[in-house]
N, CA, C and O atoms as a printed pandas DataFrame, in Angstrom:
     atom_number atom_name residue_name chain_id  residue_number  x_coord  y_coord  z_coord
0              1         N          MET        A               1  -16.321    2.954   -3.092
1              2        CA          MET        A               1  -15.816    1.252   -3.557
2              3         C          MET        A               1  -14.442    0.113   -3.012
3              4         O          MET        A               1  -13.502   -0.286   -3.699
4              5         N          ILE        A               2  -14.751   -0.200   -1.553
5              6        CA          ILE        A               2  -13.694   -1.534   -1.483
6              7         C          ILE        A               2  -13.445   -1.818   -1.705
7              8         O          ILE        A               2  -13.779   -2.793   -1.032
8              9         N          PRO        A               3  -12.644   -2.296   -2.543
9             10        CA          PRO        A               3  -12.274   -4.173   -3.270
10            11         C          PRO        A               3  -12.707   -4.885   -2.143
11            12         O          PRO        A               3  -12.667   -4.668   -0.932
12            13         N          GLU        A               4  -13.240   -6.019   -3.030
13            14        CA          GLU        A               4  -13.312   -7.657   -2.215
14            15         C          GLU        A               4  -12.251   -8.006   -1.931
15            16         O          GLU        A               4  -11.843   -8.303   -0.808
16            17         N          ASP        A               5  -11.676   -8.006   -2.940
17            18        CA          ASP        A               5  -10.179   -9.037   -2.724
18            19         C          ASP        A               5   -9.453   -9.079   -2.186
19            20         O          ASP        A               5   -8.759  -10.052   -1.893
20            21         N          LEU        A               6   -9.344   -7.503   -1.728
21            22        CA          LEU        A               6   -8.413   -7.317   -1.064
22            23         C          LEU        A               6   -7.879   -7.393   -0.451
23            24         O          LEU        A               6   -7.386   -8.329   -1.081
24            25         N          GLN        A               7   -6.586   -7.293    1.425
25            26        CA          GLN        A               7   -6.984   -7.015    2.819
26            27         C          GLN        A               7   -6.620   -5.456    2.326
27            28         O          GLN        A               7   -6.309   -5.108    1.187
28            29         N          TYR        A               8   -6.765   -4.518    3.673
29            30        CA          TYR        A               8   -5.812   -3.511    4.919
30            31         C          TYR        A               8   -5.259   -3.246    5.991
31            32         O          TYR        A               8   -5.853   -3.462    7.047
32            33         N          SER        A               9   -4.328   -2.856    5.972
33            34        CA          SER        A               9   -4.407   -2.788    7.667
34            35         C          SER        A               9   -4.349   -1.238    7.892
35            36         O          SER        A               9   -4.269   -0.375    7.018
36            37         N          SER        A              10   -4.399   -1.088    9.100
37            38        CA          SER        A              10   -4.920    0.445   10.001
38            39         C          SER        A              10   -4.987    1.551    9.870
39            40         O          SER        A              10   -5.476    2.467   10.530
40            41         N          ASP        A              11   -3.856    1.381    7.907
41            42        CA          ASP        A              11   -2.744    2.426    7.979
42            43         C          ASP        A              11   -3.053    2.499    6.648
43            44         O          ASP        A              11   -1.939    2.421    6.129
44            45         N          HIS        A              12   -4.073    2.627    5.519
45            46        CA          HIS        A              12   -4.865    2.474    5.356
46            47         C          HIS        A              12   -3.429    1.992    3.756
47            48         O          HIS        A              12   -3.040    2.504    2.707
48            49         N          GLU        A              13   -3.180    0.795    4.543
49            50        CA          GLU        A              13   -2.496    0.139    3.273
50            51         C          GLU        A              13   -2.927   -0.833    2.641
51            52         O          GLU        A              13   -2.781   -1.747    3.453
52            53         N          TRP        A              14   -3.560   -1.461    1.327
53            54        CA          TRP        A              14   -4.373   -2.774    0.535
54            55         C          TRP        A              14   -3.198   -3.187    0.613
55            56         O          TRP        A              14   -2.123   -2.596    0.716
56            57         N          VAL        A              15   -3.531   -4.465    0.547
57            58        CA          VAL        A              15   -2.696   -6.007    0.128
58            59         C          VAL        A              15   -3.380   -7.482   -0.856
59            60         O          VAL        A              15   -4.293   -8.308   -0.881
60            61         N          ARG        A              16   -2.286   -7.074   -1.480
61            62        CA          ARG        A              16   -2.959   -8.465   -3.033
62            63         C          ARG        A              16   -2.236   -9.484   -2.882
63            64         O          ARG        A              16   -1.025   -9.467   -2.662
64            65         N          THR        A              17   -3.239  -10.865   -3.039
65            66        CA          THR        A              17   -0.915  -11.403   -2.979
66            67         C          THR        A              17   -1.386  -11.545   -4.613
67            68         O          THR        A              17   -2.509  -11.365   -5.083
68            69         N          THR        A              18   -0.048  -11.958   -5.353
69            70        CA          THR        A              18   -0.056  -11.791   -6.060
70            71         C          THR        A              18    0.175  -13.699   -7.341
71            72         O          THR        A              18   -0.072  -14.259   -8.408
72            73         N          SER        A              19    1.139  -13.809   -5.326
73            74        CA          SER        A              19    1.744  -15.346   -6.901
74            75         C          SER        A              19    2.159  -16.255   -5.291
75            76         O          SER        A              19    1.385  -15.536   -4.658
76            77         N          GLY        A              20    2.552  -16.911   -4.532
77            78        CA          GLY        A              20    2.857  -17.385   -3.881
78            79         C          GLY        A              20    2.895  -17.454   -2.529
79            80         O          GLY        A              20    2.186  -18.298   -1.980
80            81         N          ASP        A              21    3.783  -16.526   -1.689
81            82        CA          ASP        A              21    4.475  -15.597   -0.938
82            83         C          ASP        A              21    4.610  -14.300   -1.188
83            84         O          ASP        A              21    5.156  -13.720   -0.250
84            85         N          ALA        A              22    4.306  -13.561   -2.155
85            86        CA          ALA        A              22    4.597  -12.458   -2.239
86            87         C          ALA        A              22    2.643  -11.517   -2.570
87            88         O          ALA        A              22    1.471  -11.820   -2.796
88            89         N          VAL        A              23    3.612  -10.215   -2.350
89            90        CA          VAL        A              23    1.899   -9.182   -2.192
90            91         C          VAL        A              23    2.546   -8.319   -2.755
91            92         O          VAL        A              23    3.765   -8.327   -2.926
92            93         N          ARG        A              24    1.406   -7.103   -3.254
93            94        CA          ARG        A              24    1.715   -6.440   -3.600
94            95         C          ARG        A              24    0.753   -5.516   -3.035
95            96         O          ARG        A              24   -0.296   -5.943   -2.554
96            97         N          ILE        A              25    1.086   -4.035   -3.062
97            98        CA          ILE        A              25    1.272   -3.392   -1.718
98            99         C          ILE        A              25    1.047   -1.061   -2.355
99           100         O          ILE        A              25    1.712   -0.411   -3.161
100          101         N          GLY        A              26    0.187   -0.762   -1.718
101          102        CA          GLY        A              26   -0.314   -0.315   -2.251
102          103         C          GLY        A              26   -1.399    0.949   -1.225
103          104         O          GLY        A              26   -1.564    0.913   -0.006
104          105         N          ILE        A              27   -1.890    1.799   -2.045
105          106        CA          ILE        A              27   -2.892    2.566   -0.629
106          107         C          ILE        A              27   -3.969    3.091   -0.663
107          108         O          ILE        A              27   -4.108    4.130   -1.307
108          109         N          THR        A              28   -4.576    2.761   -0.269
109          110        CA          THR        A              28   -6.429    2.717    0.180
110          111         C          THR        A              28   -6.362    4.325   -0.989
111          112         O          THR        A              28   -5.416    5.099   -1.137
112          113         N          ASP        A              29   -7.892    4.360   -1.712
113          114        CA          ASP        A              29   -8.990    5.221   -2.088
114          115         C          ASP        A              29   -8.946    6.207   -1.436
115          116         O          ASP        A              29   -8.596    7.322   -1.823
116          117         N          PHE        A              30   -9.382    5.815   -0.119
117          118        CA          PHE        A              30   -9.394    6.616    1.344
118          119         C          PHE        A              30   -8.515    7.395    1.093
119          120         O          PHE        A              30   -8.684    8.418    0.428
120          121         N          ALA        A              31   -7.124    6.921    1.735
121          122        CA          ALA        A              31   -5.948    6.963    1.973
122          123         C          ALA        A              31   -5.579    8.431    0.269
123          124         O          ALA        A              31   -5.279    9.620    0.373
124          125         N          GLN        A              32   -5.694    7.979   -0.426
125          126        CA          GLN        A              32   -5.649    8.879   -1.699
126          127         C          GLN        A              32   -6.094   10.475   -1.897
127          128         O          GLN        A              32   -5.581   11.505   -2.335
128          129         N          GLY        A              33   -7.503   10.008   -1.243
129          130        CA          GLY        A              33   -8.042   11.658   -1.371
130          131         C          GLY        A              33   -7.889   11.780    0.034
131          132         O          GLY        A              33   -8.427   12.780    0.507
132          133         N          ALA        A              34   -7.365   11.113    0.740
133          134        CA          ALA        A              34   -7.226   12.630    1.742
134          135         C          ALA        A              34   -5.905   13.557    1.923
135          136         O          ALA        A              34   -5.776   14.695    2.376
136          137         N          LEU        A              35   -4.410   12.063    1.070
137          138        CA          LEU        A              35   -3.342   13.440    0.920
138          139         C          LEU        A              35   -3.966   14.298   -0.347
139          140         O          LEU        A              35   -3.633   15.481   -0.273
140          141         N          GLY        A              36   -4.832   13.974   -1.549
141          142        CA          GLY        A              36   -4.911   14.944   -1.968
142          143         C          GLY        A              36   -3.741   14.158   -2.994
143          144         O          GLY        A              36   -3.125   13.093   -3.039
144          145         N          ASP        A              37   -3.901   15.636   -3.899
145          146        CA          ASP        A              37   -3.371   15.354   -5.372
146          147         C          ASP        A              37   -2.010   14.786   -5.062
147          148         O          ASP        A              37   -2.249   13.593   -5.246
148          149         N          ILE        A              38   -1.166   14.827   -4.831
149          150        CA          ILE        A              38    0.018   13.257   -5.220
150          151         C          ILE        A              38    1.259   13.550   -6.237
151          152         O          ILE        A              38    1.200   13.421   -7.460
152          153         N          VAL        A              39    2.419   13.979   -5.468
153          154        CA          VAL        A              39    3.130   14.784   -6.854
154          155         C          VAL        A              39    5.063   14.166   -6.564
155          156         O          VAL        A              39    6.064   14.261   -7.275
156          157         N          TYR        A              40    4.848   13.632   -5.341
157          158        CA          TYR        A              40    5.994   12.438   -5.522
158          159         C          TYR        A              40    5.640   11.276   -4.432
159          160         O          TYR        A              40    5.147   11.483   -3.323
160          161         N          VAL        A              41    6.057    9.788   -5.080
161          162        CA          VAL        A              41    6.482    9.251   -4.270
162          163         C          VAL        A              41    7.793    8.254   -4.033
163          164         O          VAL        A              41    8.543    7.749   -4.868
164          165         N          GLN        A              42    7.786    8.133   -2.189
165          166        CA          GLN        A              42    9.495    7.908   -2.189
166          167         C          GLN        A              42    9.120    6.309   -1.887
167          168         O          GLN        A              42    8.250    6.009   -1.070
168          169         N          LEU        A              43   10.205    4.895   -2.964
169          170        CA          LEU        A              43   10.013    3.405   -2.514
170          171         C          LEU        A              43   11.429    3.624   -1.706
171          172         O          LEU        A              43   12.146    4.583   -1.421
172          173         N          PRO        A              44   11.432    2.132   -1.487
173          174        CA          PRO        A              44   11.647    1.101   -0.751
174          175         C          PRO        A              44   12.626    0.964   -2.142
175          176         O          PRO        A              44   12.198    0.800   -3.285
176          177         N          ASP        A              45   14.770    1.131   -1.531
177          178        CA          ASP        A              45   15.073   -0.275   -2.662
178          179         C          ASP        A              45   14.812   -1.377   -2.743
179          180         O          ASP        A              45   14.506   -1.863   -1.654
180          181         N          LEU        A              46   14.784   -2.026   -3.539
181          182        CA          LEU        A              46   15.571   -3.297   -3.353
182          183         C          LEU        A              46   15.780   -4.729   -2.977
183          184         O          LEU        A              46   15.570   -5.155   -4.113
184          185         N          GLY        A              47   15.916   -5.326   -2.596
185          186        CA          GLY        A              47   16.425   -5.982   -0.785
186          187         C          GLY        A              47   15.831   -5.401    0.407
187          188         O          GLY        A              47   15.866   -6.038    1.460
188          189         N          SER        A              48   15.184   -4.031    0.335
189          190        CA          SER        A              48   15.111   -3.976    1.307
190          191         C          SER        A              48   14.123   -5.092    2.919
191          192         O          SER        A              48   13.028   -5.478    3.329
192          193         N          THR        A              49   14.915   -5.088    3.068
193          194        CA          THR        A              49   13.602   -6.034    3.866
194          195         C          THR        A              49   12.638   -5.229    5.989
195          196         O          THR        A              49   13.098   -4.624    6.958
196          197         N          PHE        A              50   11.972   -5.497    5.804
197          198        CA          PHE        A              50   10.975   -4.857    7.100
198          199         C          PHE        A              50   10.473   -5.861    7.713
199          200         O          PHE        A              50   10.361   -7.068    7.500
200          201         N          SER        A              51   10.076   -4.836    8.844
201          202        CA          SER        A              51    8.444   -5.947    9.613
202          203         C          SER        A              51    7.136   -4.980    9.444
203          204         O          SER        A              51    7.297   -3.761    9.391
204          205         N          ALA        A              52    6.424   -5.302    9.399
205          206        CA          ALA        A              52    4.864   -5.003    9.547
206          207         C          ALA        A              52    5.465   -4.247   10.928
207          208         O          ALA        A              52    6.115   -4.554   11.928
208          209         N          GLY        A              53    4.847   -3.095   10.354
209          210        CA          GLY        A              53    3.957   -1.265   10.268
210          211         C          GLY        A              53    5.789   -0.889   10.407
211          212         O          GLY        A              53    5.968    0.033   11.203
212          213         N          ASP        A              54    6.592   -1.221   10.029
213          214        CA          ASP        A              54    7.773   -0.012    9.805
214          215         C          ASP        A              54    7.680    0.462    8.549
215          216         O          ASP        A              54    7.218   -0.093    7.553
216          217         N          THR        A              55    8.335    1.938    8.722
217          218        CA          THR        A              55    7.534    2.839    7.708
218          219         C          THR        A              55    8.984    2.724    6.715
219          220         O          THR        A              55   10.152    2.856    7.081
220          221         N          ILE        A              56    8.594    2.512    5.722
221          222        CA          ILE        A              56    8.933    1.585    3.756
222          223         C          ILE        A              56    8.670    3.599    3.605
223          224         O          ILE        A              56    8.583    4.304    4.610
224          225         N          GLY        A              57    8.636    3.842    2.985
225          226        CA          GLY        A              57    7.951    5.356    2.310
226          227         C          GLY        A              57    7.301    6.160    2.925
227          228         O          GLY        A              57    6.829    6.057    4.057
228          229         N          GLU        A              58    7.215    7.523    1.750
229          230        CA          GLU        A              58    6.851    8.686    1.926
230          231         C          GLU        A              58    5.710    8.355    0.264
231          232         O          GLU        A              58    5.809    7.879   -0.867
232          233         N          VAL        A              59    5.355    8.584    0.586
233          234        CA          VAL        A              59    3.847    9.900   -0.154
234          235         C          VAL        A              59    4.018   11.382    0.114
235          236         O          VAL        A              59    3.804   11.882    1.219
236          237         N          GLU        A              60    4.462   12.138   -1.080
237          238        CA          GLU        A              60    4.473   13.387   -0.513
238          239         C          GLU        A              60    2.523   13.984   -1.970
239          240         O          GLU        A              60    2.145   13.545   -3.056
240          241         N          SER        A              61    1.952   15.147   -0.965
241          242        CA          SER        A              61    0.894   15.612   -1.411
242          243         C          SER        A              61    1.366   17.116   -1.549
243          244         O          SER        A              61    2.237   17.789   -0.998
244          245         N          THR        A              62    0.357   17.365   -2.579
245          246        CA          THR        A              62   -0.035   19.122   -2.256
246          247         C          THR        A              62   -0.308   19.303   -0.898
247          248         O          THR        A              62    0.161   20.391   -0.564
248          249         N          LYS        A              63   -1.100   18.476    0.469
249          250        CA          LYS        A              63   -1.066   18.715    1.019
250          251         C          LYS        A              63   -0.463   18.731    2.162
251          252         O          LYS        A              63   -0.369   19.653    2.973
252          253         N          SER        A              64   -0.044   17.642    2.200
253          254        CA          SER        A              64    1.120   16.754    3.435
254          255         C          SER        A              64    2.070   16.081    2.644
255          256         O          SER        A              64    2.291   16.151    1.435
256          257         N          VAL        A              65    2.611   15.395    3.567
257          258        CA          VAL        A              65    3.722   14.224    3.190
258          259         C          VAL        A              65    3.072   13.593    4.244
259          260         O          VAL        A              65    2.616   14.225    5.197
260          261         N          SER        A              66    2.962   11.727    4.070
261          262        CA          SER        A              66    2.449   11.246    4.560
262          263         C          SER        A              66    3.486   10.093    5.007
263          264         O          SER        A              66    4.613   10.549    4.815
264          265         N          ASP        A              67    3.572    8.592    5.603
265          266        CA          ASP        A              67    4.760    7.537    6.091
266          267         C          ASP        A              67    3.506    7.036    5.413
267          268         O          ASP        A              67    2.315    7.332    5.323
268          269         N          LEU        A              68    4.760    5.715    4.784
269          270        CA          LEU        A              68    4.083    4.592    4.038
270          271         C          LEU        A              68    3.905    3.488    4.989
271          272         O          LEU        A              68    3.515    4.155    5.948
272          273         N          PHE        A              69    3.910    2.514    5.326
273          274        CA          PHE        A              69    3.882    1.568    6.150
274          275         C          PHE        A              69    3.643   -0.255    5.476
275          276         O          PHE        A              69    2.738   -0.882    4.925
276          277         N          ALA        A              70    5.019   -0.515    5.928
277          278        CA          ALA        A              70    4.668   -2.325    5.696
278          279         C          ALA        A              70    3.164   -2.836    6.452
279          280         O          ALA        A              70    2.989   -2.225    7.507
280          281         N          PRO        A              71    2.285   -3.622    6.192
281          282        CA          PRO        A              71    1.275   -4.458    6.816
282          283         C          PRO        A              71    1.889   -5.057    6.393
283          284         O          PRO        A              71    2.016   -4.441    5.335
284          285         N          VAL        A              72    2.637   -6.081    6.266
285          286        CA          VAL        A              72    3.079   -7.218    6.561
286          287         C          VAL        A              72    4.576   -7.236    6.201
287          288         O          VAL        A              72    4.855   -6.315    5.433
288          289         N          GLY        A              73    5.914   -8.239    6.627
289          290        CA          GLY        A              73    6.976   -8.089    7.492
290          291         C          GLY        A              73    7.077   -8.889    5.971
291          292         O          GLY        A              73    6.148   -9.542    5.495
292          293         N          GLY        A              74    8.738   -8.638    5.162
293          294        CA          GLY        A              74    8.586   -9.228    3.650
294          295         C          GLY        A              74   10.477   -8.013    3.187
295          296         O          GLY        A              74   10.985   -6.995    3.657
296          297         N          THR        A              75   10.819   -8.987    2.078
297          298        CA          THR        A              75   11.884   -8.022    1.781
298          299         C          THR        A              75   11.113   -7.796    0.640
299          300         O          THR        A              75   10.252   -8.485    0.094
300          301         N          ILE        A              76   11.785   -6.235    0.275
301          302        CA          ILE        A              76   11.250   -6.005   -1.552
302          303         C          ILE        A              76   11.494   -6.492   -2.475
303          304         O          ILE        A              76   12.663   -6.571   -2.852
304          305         N          VAL        A              77   10.150   -7.153   -3.393
305          306        CA          VAL        A              77   11.197   -7.815   -4.568
306          307         C          VAL        A              77   10.465   -7.382   -5.617
307          308         O          VAL        A              77   10.718   -8.027   -6.634
308          309         N          THR        A              78    9.270   -6.137   -5.825
309          310        CA          THR        A              78    9.203   -4.946   -6.789
310          311         C          THR        A              78    8.999   -4.232   -6.262
311          312         O          THR        A              78    8.553   -4.165   -5.116
312          313         N          ARG        A              79    9.607   -2.628   -7.817
313          314        CA          ARG        A              79    9.438   -1.630   -7.085
314          315         C          ARG        A              79    7.888   -0.793   -8.211
315          316         O          ARG        A              79    8.217   -0.916   -9.390
316          317         N          ASN        A              80    6.981   -0.331   -8.139
317          318        CA          ASN        A              80    6.433    0.452   -9.186
318          319         C          ASN        A              80    7.668    1.436   -9.679
319          320         O          ASN        A              80    7.327    2.572   -9.349
320          321         N          GLU        A              81    8.257    1.457   -9.975
321          322        CA          GLU        A              81    9.128    2.144  -10.946
322          323         C          GLU        A              81    7.929    3.401  -11.881
323          324         O          GLU        A              81    8.348    4.558  -11.824
324          325         N          ALA        A              82    7.164    3.298  -12.325
325          326        CA          ALA        A              82    6.671    4.094  -12.718
326          327         C          ALA        A              82    5.923    5.113  -12.552
327          328         O          ALA        A              82    5.169    5.726  -13.308
328          329         N          LEU        A              83    6.336    5.278  -11.018
329          330        CA          LEU        A              83    5.281    6.196  -10.515
330          331         C          LEU        A              83    6.642    7.163   -9.806
331          332         O          LEU        A              83    6.580    7.921   -8.838
332          333         N          ASP        A              84    7.779    6.842  -10.620
333          334        CA          ASP        A              84    8.963    8.237  -10.240
334          335         C          ASP        A              84    8.315    9.358  -11.208
335          336         O          ASP        A              84    8.356   10.561  -10.953
336          337         N          ALA        A              85    7.942    9.011  -11.918
337          338        CA          ALA        A              85    7.421    9.863  -13.774
338          339         C          ALA        A              85    6.419   10.096  -13.973
339          340         O          ALA        A              85    6.076   10.759  -14.951
340          341         N          ALA        A              86    5.016    9.265  -12.449
341          342        CA          ALA        A              86    3.211    9.654  -12.573
342          343         C          ALA        A              86    3.090    9.402  -11.348
343          344         O          ALA        A              86    2.408    8.466  -10.932
344          345         N          PRO        A              87    3.649   10.093  -10.712
345          346        CA          PRO        A              87    3.299   10.111   -8.666
346          347         C          PRO        A              87    2.044    9.242   -8.948
347          348         O          PRO        A              87    1.666    8.100   -8.684
348          349         N          GLU        A              88    1.215   11.183  -10.129
349          350        CA          GLU        A              88   -0.396   11.027  -10.076
350          351         C          GLU        A              88   -1.247    9.854  -10.409
351          352         O          GLU        A              88   -2.478    9.855  -10.391
352          353         N          THR        A              89   -0.446    8.815  -10.725
353          354        CA          THR        A              89   -1.011    8.074  -11.208
354          355         C          THR        A              89   -1.955    6.987   -9.431
355          356         O          THR        A              89   -2.791    6.103   -9.614
356          357         N          VAL        A              90   -1.566    7.349   -8.253
357          358        CA          VAL        A              90   -1.842    6.905   -7.465
358          359         C          VAL        A              90   -3.271    7.496   -6.848
359          360         O          VAL        A              90   -4.062    6.915   -6.104
360          361         N          ASN        A              91   -3.340    8.797   -7.380
361          362        CA          ASN        A              91   -4.801    9.335   -6.609
362          363         C          ASN        A              91   -6.090    8.622   -8.155
363          364         O          ASN        A              91   -7.314    8.492   -8.177
364          365         N          SER        A              92   -5.158    8.372   -9.060
365          366        CA          SER        A              92   -6.287    7.905  -10.814
366          367         C          SER        A              92   -6.372    6.844  -10.716
367          368         O          SER        A              92   -7.561    6.535  -10.792
368          369         N          ASP        A              93   -5.714    5.966  -10.570
369          370        CA          ASP        A              93   -5.743    4.378  -10.242
370          371         C          ASP        A              93   -5.006    4.215   -8.820
371          372         O          ASP        A              93   -3.787    4.369   -8.750
372          373         N          PRO        A              94   -5.986    3.817   -7.392
373          374        CA          PRO        A              94   -4.946    3.616   -6.389
374          375         C          PRO        A              94   -5.212    2.396   -5.869
375          376         O          PRO        A              94   -5.108    2.284   -4.647
376          377         N          TYR        A              95   -5.709    0.926   -6.869
377          378        CA          TYR        A              95   -6.333   -0.669   -6.336
378          379         C          TYR        A              95   -5.600   -0.300   -8.028
379          380         O          TYR        A              95   -6.029   -1.320   -8.568
380          381         N          GLY        A              96   -5.121    0.151   -8.732
381          382        CA          GLY        A              96   -4.210   -0.289   -9.830
382          383         C          GLY        A              96   -3.063    0.356  -10.695
383          384         O          GLY        A              96   -2.436    1.098   -9.939
384          385         N          ASP        A              97   -2.818    0.369  -11.271
385          386        CA          ASP        A              97   -1.760    1.150  -11.932
386          387         C          ASP        A              97   -1.027    1.829  -10.500
387          388         O          ASP        A              97    0.203    1.868  -10.497
388          389         N          GLY        A              98   -1.718    2.323   -9.378
389          390        CA          GLY        A              98   -0.998    3.196   -8.251
390          391         C          GLY        A              98    0.045    2.061   -7.641
391          392         O          GLY        A              98    0.955    2.481   -6.926
392          393         N          TRP        A              99   -0.047    0.730   -7.879
393          394        CA          TRP        A              99    0.515    0.232   -6.593
394          395         C          TRP        A              99    1.944    0.488   -6.598
395          396         O          TRP        A              99    2.614    0.696   -7.609
396          397         N          MET        A             100    2.496    0.450   -5.036
397          398        CA          MET        A             100    3.836    0.866   -4.971
398          399         C          MET        A             100    5.072   -0.673   -5.179
399          400         O          MET        A             100    5.919   -0.806   -6.062
400          401         N          VAL        A             101    4.738   -1.673   -3.985
401          402        CA          VAL        A             101    6.342   -2.489   -3.892
402          403         C          VAL        A             101    5.415   -3.055   -4.339
403          404         O          VAL        A             101    4.277   -2.701   -4.648
404          405         N          GLU        A             102    6.103   -4.242   -4.377
405          406        CA          GLU        A             102    5.772   -5.973   -4.149
406          407         C          GLU        A             102    6.815   -6.388   -2.896
407          408         O          GLU        A             102    8.007   -6.116   -3.040
408          409         N          ILE        A             103    6.473   -6.880   -1.980
409          410        CA          ILE        A             103    6.817   -8.013   -0.832
410          411         C          ILE        A             103    6.813   -9.211   -0.944
411          412         O          ILE        A             103    5.669   -9.659   -1.019
412          413         N          GLN        A             104    8.072  -10.395   -1.018
413          414        CA          GLN        A             104    8.536  -11.420   -0.565
414          415         C          GLN        A             104    7.589  -11.517    0.930
415          416         O          GLN        A             104    7.519  -10.475    1.582
416          417         N          LEU        A             105    6.900  -12.706    1.441
417          418        CA          LEU        A             105    6.791  -12.251    2.978
418          419         C          LEU        A             105    7.904  -13.569    3.858
419          420         O          LEU        A             105    8.549  -14.567    3.539
420          421         N          ASP        A             106    7.586  -12.771    5.108
421          422        CA          ASP        A             106    8.869  -13.287    5.588
422          423         C          ASP        A             106    7.694  -14.162    6.126
423          424         O          ASP        A             106    7.743  -15.183    5.441
424          425         N          ASP        A             107    6.651  -14.272    7.020
425          426        CA          ASP        A             107    5.497  -15.145    7.513
426          427         C          ASP        A             107    3.579  -14.681    6.567
427          428         O          ASP        A             107    2.820  -13.849    7.066
428          429         N          PRO        A             108    3.390  -15.117    5.826
429          430        CA          PRO        A             108    2.643  -15.953    5.343
430          431         C          PRO        A             108    1.312  -15.384    6.278
431          432         O          PRO        A             108    0.472  -14.503    6.100
432          433         N          ALA        A             109    1.633  -16.537    7.547
433          434        CA          ALA        A             109    0.182  -16.277    8.333
434          435         C          ALA        A             109   -0.138  -14.109    8.554
435          436         O          ALA        A             109   -1.208  -13.500    8.540
436          437         N          GLU        A             110    1.241  -13.592    8.718
437          438        CA          GLU        A             110    0.999  -12.680    9.228
438          439         C          GLU        A             110   -0.733  -11.728    7.966
439          440         O          GLU        A             110   -1.284  -10.630    8.041
440          441         N          LEU        A             111   -0.885  -12.675    7.235
441          442        CA          LEU        A             111   -1.922  -11.667    6.314
442          443         C          LEU        A             111   -3.323  -12.265    6.938
443          444         O          LEU        A             111   -4.266  -12.323    6.148
444          445         N          GLU        A             112   -3.555  -12.740    8.368
445          446        CA          GLU        A             112   -3.890  -13.427    9.182
446          447         C          GLU        A             112   -4.823  -12.049    9.856
447          448         O          GLU        A             112   -6.046  -11.910    9.860
448          449         N          SER        A             113   -3.980  -11.316   10.289
449          450        CA          SER        A             113   -4.044   -9.859   10.752
450          451         C          SER        A             113   -4.580   -8.032    9.505
451          452         O          SER        A             113   -4.884   -6.877    9.206
452          453         N          LEU        A             114   -4.367   -8.929    9.431
453          454        CA          LEU        A             114   -5.189   -7.599    7.845
454          455         C          LEU        A             114   -6.996   -8.027    8.367
455          456         O          LEU        A             114   -7.645   -8.735    9.137
456          457         N          MET        A             115   -7.117   -7.024    7.316
457          458        CA          MET        A             115   -8.949   -6.929    7.551
458          459         C          MET        A             115   -9.091   -7.228    6.640
459          460         O          MET        A             115   -8.099   -7.465    5.950
460          461         N          ASP        A             116  -10.740   -7.436    5.967
461          462        CA          ASP        A             116  -11.685   -7.781    4.931
462          463         C          ASP        A             116  -12.107   -6.332    4.959
463          464         O          ASP        A             116  -12.248   -5.382    5.730
464          465         N          ALA        A             117  -12.235   -6.701    3.634
465          466        CA          ALA        A             117  -13.992   -5.074    3.116
466          467         C          ALA        A             117  -14.202   -5.321    3.484
467          468         O          ALA        A             117  -13.515   -6.341    3.541
468          469         N          ASP        A             118  -15.125   -5.407    4.410
469          470        CA          ASP        A             118  -16.074   -5.042    5.354
470          471         C          ASP        A             118  -15.718   -3.910    6.602
471          472         O          ASP        A             118  -16.148   -2.763    6.725
472          473         N          ALA        A             119  -14.496   -4.895    7.729
473          474        CA          ALA        A             119  -14.400   -4.689    8.138
474          475         C          ALA        A             119  -13.118   -2.844    7.949
475          476         O          ALA        A             119  -13.530   -1.808    8.471
476          477         N          TYR        A             120  -12.131   -2.850    7.401
477          478        CA          TYR        A             120  -11.792   -1.763    6.631
478          479         C          TYR        A             120  -13.036   -0.126    6.341
479          480         O          TYR        A             120  -12.976    1.096    6.482
480          481         N          GLY        A             121  -14.068   -1.216    5.864
481          482        CA          GLY        A             121  -14.850   -0.548    5.428
482          483         C          GLY        A             121  -15.810    0.368    6.794
483          484         O          GLY        A             121  -16.486    1.385    6.640
484          485         N          ASN        A             122  -15.635   -0.196    7.735
485          486        CA          ASN        A             122  -16.524    0.667    9.058
486          487         C          ASN        A             122  -16.171    0.871    9.649
487          488         O          ASN        A             122  -16.674    1.315   10.681
488          489         N          GLN        A             123  -14.050    0.533    9.210
489          490        CA          GLN        A             123  -12.889    1.777   10.014
490          491         C          GLN        A             123  -13.528    3.184    8.913
491          492         O          GLN        A             123  -14.185    4.217    9.049
492          493         N          VAL        A             124  -13.379    3.018    8.675
493          494        CA          VAL        A             124  -13.004    4.577    7.488
494          495         C          VAL        A             124  -14.456    4.401    7.284
495          496         O          VAL        A             124  -14.635    4.159    6.091
496          497         N          GLY        A             125  -15.905    4.423    8.131
497          498        CA          GLY        A             125  -16.750    5.024    7.407
498          499         C          GLY        A             125  -17.233    5.225    5.938
499          500         O          GLY        A             125  -17.602    6.233    5.335
500          501         N          GLY        A             126  -17.073    3.614    5.484
501          502        CA          GLY        A             126  -18.038    3.373    4.565
502          503         C          GLY        A             126  -16.778    3.920    2.993
503          504         O          GLY        A             126  -15.602    3.649    3.238
504          505         N          GLU        A             127  -16.969    4.434    1.922
505          506        CA          GLU        A             127  -15.551    4.950    1.176
506          507         C          GLU        A             127  -16.692    5.142   -0.118
507          508         O          GLU        A             127  -16.319    5.566   -1.212
């Protein structure tokens, strides 16, 4: 099931507007399923700035290592520190407690370039 209240990137990240010009970012259920058992998540430092499409971290599973991309540009204002001790949370709750970072947006208009749930579902062939 692809949550209707989120926006999605073609790189399988989801975006949830949290407050004002800040968004929470994680990877989709499709992405965590493709990765398999996640054993390590590398997140960017607080205060780091990125442009949309930049690599902001890595997700390591028993199968592979995958880059985490910024779906929008901005500054990292919060990291999900709980993933340091429990990276498998990304597998069990990718849209909830498995979130990764919060970004203060440089340009809120960038959100318009993201996909809605229907468009993302079409990209991945339904979830």
